[in-house]
N, C-alpha and C positions, 0 to 999 in steps of 0.2 A: 630672795636669792635664786639664781638660775640653776638649772640642772647640770650645767657644765662642771666637769671634774678635771682639774689638772693632772697631768701625768707626773710622776715621781722625778723630784729635782727640776721642775718646770714651773714657770709662773708667768704672769701678765701685769702690765701697769697701764693706767689710763689717766689721761689729763684730769685733774680735779677742777670740774667745771663750777663747782660751788664754793671755791676759795674766796674768802672774804677777809681774812686777816693774814700777815706775813708769815706767822708761825705755823699756819695751816700748810699741809703738804701740797706741793705742785702736782704730784702724781699719786695715785692710789691703786692698789691691786691686791693680788693674793698669789701664793705659791704653795707647793706641796713638798715638804722635806721630811724624810723618814716616816711617811705615812700621815703626818699631822699638817693641817692647813694653817698658814701664816698669813696675816695681813701685812701688806707692805706700804709704807708711806715713803715718798722720795721728795727731796728738796733740790732745786738747783742752785748751787753756790758758787762763789768765785774764790779761789785761793788768794790770800792776803799778799803773799810773797810774789807769786809768779802770775797772778792775774787769770790763771787758766780756770775754765768753768768745769765743774764736776757735780755728780750727784751724790748727795748724802742719803742713806737709807735708814730706816727703823723697821724692825720686824716684831709683831705681836702674835702670840698664839690666839687661837679662837677663845680658849680658856681665860686667857688674860683680858680679852676684849670684854668678855661676859662679866668678868670680876669688876672690870673698870666701870662698866655701865651699871653695875650693881644688880644685874640680872642673872637669871639661870639660863645656861644653854638651852635653846628651844628644840631639844631633841625629845622625841615621845618616848615613853616607856616601851620596853620590849614585850612585856607581859603584865597581866594584872598584878602579878605578885611584886613587880617593880613599882607599883602605886603607893604613895606614902600614907594612904588611909584605907 
């Protein structure tokens, strides 16, 4: 991860250069809302009735991402007392 930190209520999206399947997002990025970082996934879709193009979004907190991956957030303990051993 980079050292860049979003300002409150701001975010960014980048084209997903590694997209291999249709259900993978077309764009990926992150944003900061109420002090929490969220990952953003976006798909370019077309409305069935009007045929207009639109973006569909999905947001996941960093905590949800870590749970999904079955891993713990890679945040180091603040003191020796925080160590589990």
